Structures are given as structure tokens and as C-alpha cells.
N, C-alpha and C positions, 0 to 999 in steps of 0.2 A: 454534716460529717463530723465525727469526733476528732478531737485534737490529740496529739501525742502526750500533752500534759494531762489530759483527762484520762487517757488509757493507762499511762504509767502510774497515776494515782490509784486507779482501780486495781492494778495488778499488785500493788503493795498490800492489799487487803486479803489476798489469797493465802498469805503465810506471813503472820505478823512479825516473825523474827527476821531482822535484816540479813543476817548470816546464819546458815544452818547447813553445814557442809555435808553433801550427799550426792550420789549419782543416780539413785533410783528414780527420783521424781523427774529429772530432766530426760532420762532414758525413756521413761513411760510416754512423755509428751512427744519426744522426737519419733517414737514409734507410730504415734497417731498422725504425725506430720509427713510420714513416708520416709523417714530416716535421712533427712538433708545432710547430716553430718558425714554420711557415707558417700555423698556425691560432690564433695568439695574438691577444688583444684588442690595440688600438693600444699601440704600444711607445714609451717614452721611454728612449733610450740615453744613459747618463751616463759620460763618461770624464773623465780629469784626474788630477792627482797629489794635491793636498790639497783637502779639502772635498767629495769625491764622496759620502761617507756622509751628511754634514750636509745637503747639498743634496737628496739622495734622501729623507732623513727629513722635511724641510720640505715637499716636494712631496707625499709620502704624506699628511701631516696636512692640507694644504690641500685636496687632492682629496677626502679623506674628508669634510672639513667641508663641502664643496660636494655631498655626498651621493653620491659615486662609489665603486664597488668597486675596490680596488687590490691587485694582486699585486706583490710586491717581491723582487728577487734582489740579494743583497749578498755580500761576502766581505771578509776572512776572518770567521768567527764568533768570538765572545768566549768563551762558556762551552759552548754545545751547537750542534752542526751545524745543527739545526733552524732557528736564527736566520736562516740564509742564504736560506731558501725561505719566504716569507711569503705566506699565502693569504688572499684576500679572503673576508670572511664576510658573508652577507646582512644588510643593515641595521645593520652594526656595523663595528668596527675590525678590520682584517686581523690575523691571528695567525700565529706561526711554525707550520709544517706539523707535524701530529701524528705521533707515532712510527709508528702503524699505516700511515698514508699514505706517510710517507717510506720505510718498509721496502718497501712495495708497489711504489713507482716505482723504487727502487734495484734491486730483484729483477728487475723486468721489463727494465730497461736492461742489467743484468748478464747476463741470460739471452740477450737478443738480440745483445749485443756478442760473446758466445760466445768469450771469452778473447782477443779481438783487442787488439793494442797500443793503449793509450789512457791519458791521464793521469786521475787521480782528479778534478781540477777539470773536465775535458772531460766525463767520464761523468756527474758529478753536475750539470752544466749541462744536459745532455741530459735527465736525470731532472726537473730543475726545469721545463724546457719542457713535458714531459710532464704534470706536475702543473697547470701554468698552463693548458694547452690544454683539460684535462678539468674545470676548475673555472670557473664564470662570474665575469667581472670586467669593468670598463669600461676598465682601462688596466693595463699592465705597466710598472713602473719597473725598468730592467735596468741594473745597475751593471757596468761593465767590471771584470774581475778584475785584469789587468795590461797595460798598454800600451793597445791598442785594435785596431790593424790585424790582428793575428794572435790576438786573444783569442777564446776560444770563444763568447763572446757576440755576436761580429761576424758570425755567420752569418745573423742576422735581416735580410732583404733590404731592407725598407722601413719603417724606424721612422717613427712619426708626428712625432717631434721628437728632436733631439740636444741634449746639454748637454755643454760642455767647461769644467770648473772650472779653477782656476789650475794651471798646469804648472810644476813645479820639478825639480830634480836629485833622482832617487830611482831605485833599481833599475838603477844604471848598468851593472852586469854583464850585464843582459839587454836594456836599451833604448837604451844608448849613454851616453857620458860628457859629451855636450854638450847644452845645452838645445834646440837645434835638432833634434837626433836624436830626443830624447824627445818633442818636440812633433809631429814627423812620425808617430811611432807613435800618439799620441793622435788626431791628425787623421785617422788611418786609418778612424775610424768614419764619416767624411763620405760621403755618397751623392748621386747626382743628384737634384735636386729636394728634398732633405732640408733642412728648416729647423733651424738649430742655434744655441742660445744660448751665447755664448762669454763666460765670466766674466773678471775682471781678469787680464791677462797681462803678462809681460815682453815688451818689443819683439821680441826675438829669437824667442820662441815665436809671437807674434801674426803675424809675417811668414810663418812656415811654415804656420800654420793658414789664413791668408788665401789663400796661393798654392795650397794643396791644394783649398780650396773653389772657387777659380776654375777649377782643372783639372778637377774632377769635376762642377761645376755645382751645388754646395750653396749654400744661401742662409744667410748669417750674420746673427745679431743680436748686436751687439758692444758689451761694456761700454765706456763712455766715448764711444761714437758713437751708438748706438741707445738705450741706457738707462744709468742710474747709480743708486747707492743710497748713502745716508749717514745718519748719526745727527744729529738736530737737536732740541734741547730735549726730550731724552728720548724721542724718537720715531724710528721708521724712515721715511725718506722715499725712495720709489722714483720716480725720474723717467724717464718714457719720452717718445718723441718727441711723443706726442699727449695725455699726461696726467701729472699729479702725484699720487701716492698717499701719503697720510699714515696710517701704521700703527703699532700698538704695537711696541716692541722685541721681538725673538725671544726665545723661552725659553732658548735656548742662549747662553752668555755668551762675551764676547771680542770685540774689534774685528773680527777676521776673520769673525765670524758675521754681521756687517752685509753683507759681500760675499756670503757664502753665501745669507743670507736674500733679498737683493735679487735674486740670480741665480735663486733658486727661484720667487720671486713672478713675475719676468719669464717664466720657462719656463711656469708655470701659465697665464699670460695669453696666451702664444704657442701654446698647445696647441690646434690647430685641432679644432673640434667639441666643446669643453668650455666651458661658460659658467661662469666663476668670479667670484663677487661679492666686494666688498670685505669683507663680513661673513665669507665663507669664508677669505679671506686673513688676516683678523685672528685668527680662531678657530684656523686652522692654525698660524700662527707662535707663538701662545701655548700650544698644546697639544703642540708637537713634543718628543719625548723620543728621545735618541740616546745610549746608555750609553758611558762612557769618553771623552766629549768634554767636557772641563772639568766632570766630574761630581763634585759634593760627596758624600762618604761621611759621612753624619751619624749613623749607628749601625752596630752590628755588632761582631764580634770585633777588627777592626783598630783601629777608633777607640777601643775600650775599652782598648787598650794605651797610650794617650796620656794625659797629664794633662789634667784639665779645663781647657777654654778653648782648646785647640788645634784647628786645622782640618786636615782630610784631603781632598785633591783627587786626582782620577785623570784622565789623559788619555793616549790612545794615540799621540799625535804622535811622529814618529820620524826626520824629515829636517830639514835646516837651515831650510827655509821654515817648517815646523811649529814648530821651536825659536823662531824669531823671533816667530811669532804667539803662542805660549804665553807667552814673556817679556813681550811687550807686555800680554797679558792679566793676568799676575801684577803687572805694574807698575801697571796701572790699579787692581787690587784693593788694592794697597799704598797707593795715594794716597787711596782712599776709606776704608780700614780698616787702618791700619798694624799690620803683624805681621811678625816675621822669617820669611823664606822659606827652606825647606830642601827639598832634592830627594832623592828615591829613584829611581835610574835603572838600568834594564836594557835592553840593545839587541842586536839581531842583528849578527853580526860584520862583515857587509858594508856596514853603515850608516856614514855620516860622523859619527862621535860627536863630534869636536871641532867640526865645523861646527854641529851641533845645540846643544852645550853652551855655545859661546862667547857665545851671545845672553844667557846668564844671568850673565855676569861683571859684578860690581858690583851684582848684584840678589839672588842666592842666597847665603845665609850659609854653607852647607855641603852637601856631596853625599855620599850613601852609595850605593854601586853594588851590584847584586845580580844573581844568576843568573836565568835565565828557565826554570823547569821545563817540560820537554816541548816546547821550541821545535822548530819543524820545520826550522829551519836553525841552524847552529852560532852560538850567541850569543857576545858578548864575555865572557870571564871577568871576574868582579868586579875582580880586580886590574889587568887590562889596561884596563877601562873606567875605573877610578880614575886610572890614568895618563893617559888621554885627558882626564879632567876637569881634571887638574893642568895639562896642556898648554893647555887652554882658559882657564886662569887661576882655577880654582876649587879651594878646599881640599876634599879628599875622603879617603875610606877605603872599603874593601870590606867587605861583610858576606855571610853565607851564605844569608840569606833576608829577605823583607819584614819578618817579625816581629822579627828581629834588628835590621834597619835602623831600624825604628820605635823600638825600645829604645835604640839607640845615640844617635839624635837627642835623645831625652828625657834620656839620661844626660849628654851632653856639653853640652847647652844647656837647662837647666831653664827652665820658664816656658812660657807660651802661645806658639805658633808656627804658621805655615802650612807644611804639608808637601804637596808635589806629587809624586806617583808618575807617571813618564812614561818615554818612550823606545821603547815597543813596544806594539802592540795585543795581542800574545801575552802580555806581562806584564800588561796590563790585564785580559785574560781570566783569568789566574791569580789576580789580586787579587779579581775579582768571584766566582770560584769559592770562594776562601777566605772571602768574605763570607757565601756561601751554604752553606758547609760541605760542598761536593761537589768532585768531581774533574772538571775541564774535559775535554771531548772533544778529542783532538788535532786540529790542522789538517793 
């Protein structure tokens, strides 16, 4: 029996370009599969630049706390491809698709595709729709892969609800180099009659989203107009037009998670046909888990390389807006529990490294840059990324691996410290694989 590793490697050969945004190829394959995307449970379609994964994770936890079965589709994966396709389990928490089931849906989609030109993301999205259509659930949380308008997930004709998280500059080579252009791609998920919760946005992005909604006839629920969220006295307050909800702080840390959690709470309450109690909101916010989003690594081989008393944190943030959010989070930690901040950074070569790192100027003591093993796109070399850090005003040097970087920090700056590994979800996946003693599946 073939393995998912072998099948996924074979699927990459069908279309050499990693990303080639189009709906035609996936629509053709879905037709051969009997259009499983038309047989899904109610769909929540989530687009945006930052916070998509966190909002989806909060929604999953809230809906499950309310007793609903939830399928989830996200990308990229961190360690194993199976993380992308999460299947509802009767009476319990949804789990990543099993190897046998993944192999089954991949083989069936590959067979019916019959060698036609299609990207790996498109064919695996079709496989996910097949798995979701054939397993019972109450709702599907469908995260956009890239952009929105031409993303393979946008073939679903009538989502029950849309969500657009904060839009910022990222993937400029594919989506455009202006915020308005990127916002237009994200707003491409809007459809006639579709209610969409829109998170905090820059004015330039909000204008585009609102104009698109007016043109297609979508209904918006907008941050700052229809709802708001803020921290008050150690609690999360979500204010809607007709109610004020007092909730515990979310389990994911950082000021930006107040925005994400408030958006998720609003989305859960706006989801027609689902009754969500405040108890479910509370339980969901407190039980949410989302790896590589300000995740503290408290044990394992990497923390063992540091002297006692040091902290090791991991986050996959990789664009300037994420850098700003991460720096604010680390500044808040510094205020509560002072400790010198050090960074270990690896980034893909098309990212705005200086824009990401400049937010840490005056906050981070030292930066060590590293490669990203197995990256699907060309990453910065450690030397080039160290130069970018210097341009951003940060003292830095290059290292050949995460392990070497940790040793360099300890050798140069003895004593307890706070180390943040960041700059790429692919680097985060490599770190988690190191922690588990396994090799991560390529993206």
C-alpha cells in the first residue's frame, strides 16, 4: 500500500509550480469526483493575512464546546500533512485525518485526475472535500490557502459565514504590492447574501472590502462598527450592538489574540443555525490550542541545550504586521517578568525581513539567523538574513542550525534569558519536528 509521503511527492509532479492561482483545474477535478464541495456541512470560509489560523482554532474550540462536530481545513502544516485535514469525531474533539483515510482520498483523487495538470494544493483540497463530504459533521471551517478570489477553497458556492482577519502586506509577488490589491484578493471570497465578519483593518483595506461587499451583495459585520473586543481587568470583553459579553482571556497569548478571539466569538454568534452559549464561549477560549503561535517550549531536546532558568518560545509569524504583534507580546512579557530577549530567525527569501525585524529594535538583545531545512521556497541564507537584521538595527550573527544558534546565545550571553524562534511557519515546523525527534513532511 502506498504511503501519504509517496503520494504527496507524486502529486507535486503534476504541476511544477508550487502556487498558480486558478479555479478551473480544481473545478474540473471536483466534477470528476461527483462535486463533493456541494455536499459539505455548512461552511465557514476564513480569509485574511494574519490571524486566520488562530481565529479558526478558536472557532473550532467554541463550536466543539457547544457540542458540534467540526471538520477543519488549514495550511500549511507544521510537521505532518495530516494536520491540514481535521475530521470530526462522534462525541469528541476532531482529530487530524488518519494515514489510511488520507491515502484513500489521495489515491481516489489522483486516479480520477488521471495525470491532468493541477497543483498539489488544488488536488489535496479536492481530497479534503471528499473526506469532509463522506464523514458526518455539523460545520466545516475552511481556511483560505493564499489570497481568496482564486484560491482552490473558493469553489464552495454558498458558505454559511465568511470571516476576513486583518489584511496586511504579504505574498506581494503573488497578490500585489499594495494593501488595496491584497484586500481585493481577500475580499474575493464574498458572495451574494453571504454574511461575513470582518476583523480590525487598515482603512485602505476596509474601503476595498466594503466596496466589494456592496458590489456583490454581501452583508458585513465590521470591527469597530458592529462589534469590538478589548481586555479589561484581566478579562476579554466583546461588545456587540445588542450585548456586552464578559469572558476569560483566551489561552493564546499576546495583544493581537484579543482581536482574534473577539473576531472568533463574534463569528460563532453570527453563525446562523448554531446556538452558542456563554459557557461554550468560555470553555472554547480557554481550551484553544494552536501550535507555533507564541508557544512556550518547556521541555524537550532544545530546551535541554539552554542553561536552567531560560525560556524558549516559538512563533511562525513572518511578515511586518506579525513582527509588530510579536514585538508587542514580548514587550508585555518583559514588563511582567523581565528577562533579556534574544531571537533566532529564519525566513523565506521573498519576505520583508527588515520590515519584520525592525519592530524588535531596542527590545531584542541579539539575533542569530538560521537556515530553514526543507523549505518549499528559497529561504534567506543565514548570512543574508543577518545582514537584514543589522539593517534593521539589531546586532546579529549567522549559525548553521537551531542547535548551534541556541548554543551561541548561551555562550555569548550567560545567564537566564528569553529566546524567541520566529520568522517562518516552516522553521516552526522544523523546530517541532526536532522536539519530537522526527523528520517533518515537506510542504
